ZAKOLPA-868782 format. One record per residue (C-alpha): x, y, z; residue in one letter; residue number from 1. Coordinates in nm, 3 decimals, always signed. Layout:
REM ZAKOLPA-868782
+---------+---------+---------+--------+--------+
|    east |   north |      up | badren | kedren |
+---------+---------+---------+--------+--------+
|       X |       Y |       Z |      A |    NUM |
...
+---------+---------+---------+--------+--------+
//
This chain:
REM ZAKOLPA-868782
+---------+---------+---------+--------+--------+
|    east |   north |      up | badren | kedren |
+---------+---------+---------+--------+--------+
|  +3.990 |  -0.429 |  +0.476 |      M |      1 |
|  +4.033 |  -0.365 |  +0.782 |      A |      2 |
|  +3.649 |  -0.328 |  +0.897 |      I |      3 |
|  +3.607 |  -0.627 |  +0.655 |      L |      4 |
|  +3.835 |  -0.857 |  +0.815 |      A |      5 |
|  +3.642 |  -0.742 |  +1.191 |      L |      6 |
|  +3.346 |  -0.831 |  +1.043 |      A |      7 |
|  +3.485 |  -1.187 |  +0.950 |      V |      8 |
|  +3.630 |  -1.213 |  +1.306 |      F |      9 |
|  +3.335 |  -1.094 |  +1.443 |      G |     10 |
|  +3.123 |  -1.353 |  +1.304 |      T |     11 |
|  +3.352 |  -1.623 |  +1.499 |      T |     12 |
|  +3.177 |  -1.532 |  +1.828 |      T |     13 |
|  +2.872 |  -1.618 |  +1.678 |      Q |     14 |
|  +2.663 |  -1.931 |  +1.723 |      T |     15 |
|  +2.761 |  -2.105 |  +1.326 |      W |     16 |
|  +2.595 |  -2.437 |  +1.406 |      I |     17 |
|  +2.315 |  -2.613 |  +1.670 |      N |     18 |
|  +2.371 |  -2.984 |  +1.771 |      V |     19 |
|  +2.066 |  -3.185 |  +1.893 |      R |     20 |
|  +2.330 |  -3.425 |  +2.039 |      L |     21 |
|  +2.049 |  -3.699 |  +2.087 |      D |     22 |
|  +1.783 |  -3.662 |  +1.865 |      P |     23 |
|  +1.505 |  -3.823 |  +2.035 |      A |     24 |
|  +1.552 |  -3.599 |  +2.362 |      A |     25 |
|  +1.300 |  -3.303 |  +2.388 |      A |     26 |
|  +1.527 |  -3.074 |  +2.547 |      A |     27 |
|  +1.826 |  -3.007 |  +2.748 |      N |     28 |
|  +2.010 |  -3.225 |  +2.489 |      A |     29 |
|  +2.084 |  -2.871 |  +2.287 |      D |     30 |
|  +2.488 |  -2.746 |  +2.200 |      L |     31 |
|  +2.587 |  -2.435 |  +2.014 |      H |     32 |
|  +2.925 |  -2.449 |  +1.805 |      V |     33 |
|  +3.083 |  -2.088 |  +1.770 |      Q |     34 |
|  +3.228 |  -1.976 |  +1.429 |      G |     35 |
|  +3.579 |  -2.014 |  +1.588 |      S |     36 |
|  +3.529 |  -2.397 |  +1.687 |      K |     37 |
|  +3.339 |  -2.499 |  +1.403 |      A |     38 |
|  +3.611 |  -2.389 |  +1.217 |      A |     39 |
|  +3.933 |  -2.228 |  +1.341 |      T |     40 |
|  +4.085 |  -2.115 |  +1.028 |      A |     41 |
|  +3.823 |  -1.819 |  +0.982 |      V |     42 |
|  +3.983 |  -1.649 |  +1.309 |      T |     43 |
|  +4.348 |  -1.660 |  +1.220 |      A |     44 |
|  +4.315 |  -1.612 |  +0.858 |      L |     45 |
|  +4.079 |  -1.306 |  +0.949 |      A |     46 |
|  +4.354 |  -1.177 |  +1.145 |      L |     47 |
|  +4.600 |  -1.212 |  +0.830 |      V |     48 |
|  +4.370 |  -0.990 |  +0.632 |      A |     49 |
|  +4.380 |  -0.767 |  +0.889 |      L |     50 |
|  +4.724 |  -0.737 |  +0.969 |      A |     51 |
|  +4.791 |  -0.718 |  +0.607 |      G |     52 |
|  +4.524 |  -0.424 |  +0.562 |      G |     53 |
|  +4.740 |  -0.212 |  +0.806 |      L |     54 |
|  +5.063 |  -0.329 |  +0.679 |      A |     55 |
|  +4.961 |  -0.217 |  +0.326 |      S |     56 |
|  +4.931 |  +0.174 |  +0.444 |      S |     57 |
|  +5.238 |  +0.240 |  +0.511 |      I |     58 |
|  +5.428 |  -0.050 |  +0.242 |      A |     59 |
|  +5.577 |  +0.077 |  -0.057 |      G |     60 |
|  +5.400 |  -0.031 |  -0.460 |      K |     61 |
|  +5.574 |  -0.361 |  -0.438 |      V |     62 |
|  +5.502 |  -0.448 |  -0.138 |      S |     63 |
|  +5.098 |  -0.382 |  -0.134 |      R |     64 |
|  +5.065 |  -0.630 |  -0.408 |      W |     65 |
|  +5.223 |  -0.893 |  -0.240 |      I |     66 |
|  +4.986 |  -0.834 |  +0.086 |      I |     67 |
|  +4.704 |  -0.818 |  -0.192 |      A |     68 |
|  +4.815 |  -1.115 |  -0.319 |      T |     69 |
|  +4.873 |  -1.253 |  +0.085 |      I |     70 |
|  +4.520 |  -1.108 |  +0.190 |      I |     71 |
|  +4.324 |  -1.288 |  -0.101 |      V |     72 |
|  +4.444 |  -1.628 |  -0.056 |      L |     73 |
|  +4.314 |  -1.546 |  +0.313 |      A |     74 |
|  +3.984 |  -1.396 |  +0.167 |      S |     75 |
|  +3.978 |  -1.778 |  -0.002 |      A |     76 |
|  +4.088 |  -1.964 |  +0.284 |      G |     77 |
|  +3.824 |  -1.784 |  +0.451 |      I |     78 |
|  +3.566 |  -1.874 |  +0.228 |      L |     79 |
|  +3.674 |  -2.199 |  +0.174 |      I |     80 |
|  +3.647 |  -2.311 |  +0.584 |      A |     81 |
|  +3.306 |  -2.153 |  +0.604 |      A |     82 |
|  +3.216 |  -2.351 |  +0.301 |      V |     83 |
|  +3.341 |  -2.681 |  +0.392 |      T |     84 |
|  +3.160 |  -2.611 |  +0.740 |      V |     85 |
|  +2.789 |  -2.587 |  +0.556 |      L |     86 |
|  +2.904 |  -2.874 |  +0.359 |      A |     87 |
|  +2.924 |  -3.118 |  +0.693 |      D |     88 |
|  +2.844 |  -2.889 |  +0.991 |      P |     89 |
|  +2.806 |  -3.245 |  +1.210 |      L |     90 |
|  +3.151 |  -3.302 |  +1.143 |      G |     91 |
|  +3.293 |  -2.956 |  +1.190 |      A |     92 |
|  +3.118 |  -3.000 |  +1.524 |      A |     93 |
|  +3.261 |  -3.313 |  +1.657 |      Q |     94 |
|  +3.561 |  -3.154 |  +1.820 |      G |     95 |
|  +3.323 |  -2.923 |  +2.058 |      T |     96 |
|  +3.063 |  -3.259 |  +2.091 |      I |     97 |
|  +3.353 |  -3.500 |  +2.235 |      A |     98 |
|  +3.481 |  -3.167 |  +2.416 |      A |     99 |
|  +3.133 |  -3.101 |  +2.598 |      T |    100 |
|  +3.029 |  -3.443 |  +2.607 |      T |    101 |
|  +3.417 |  -3.659 |  +2.679 |      G |    102 |
|  +3.197 |  -3.963 |  +2.397 |      I |    103 |
|  +3.305 |  -3.906 |  +1.993 |      S |    104 |
|  +3.093 |  -4.020 |  +1.757 |      G |    105 |
|  +2.721 |  -4.029 |  +1.916 |      G |    106 |
|  +2.433 |  -3.968 |  +1.783 |      Q |    107 |
|  +2.364 |  -3.643 |  +1.677 |      A |    108 |
|  +2.198 |  -3.414 |  +1.434 |      A |    109 |
|  +2.324 |  -3.071 |  +1.355 |      A |    110 |
|  +2.218 |  -2.799 |  +1.125 |      S |    111 |
|  +2.412 |  -2.446 |  +1.046 |      S |    112 |
+---------+---------+---------+--------+--------+
//
């Protein structure tokens, strides 16, 4: 569990979305959005899964079932957050676009 949680956590440091701020521009209009910015919940939920995996090694029988339920819910949250980014990459990148350019709602093209 710890290895899987760390792998998910590691993916959030990679580029999830490539944005062209002005689709008509030829160059210098690219923005790369990391997973931690596109789906902020993934980082937190991966940390929950990591802590749960480590806690289950010292927990009793009943506690392990509770921890397993928490890990399953965290995993479901990770999947939902990732699918949301895939379904609407431009929407997921809007916060980063606004922070970088100071303009929200401008014209941009995004791909995941």
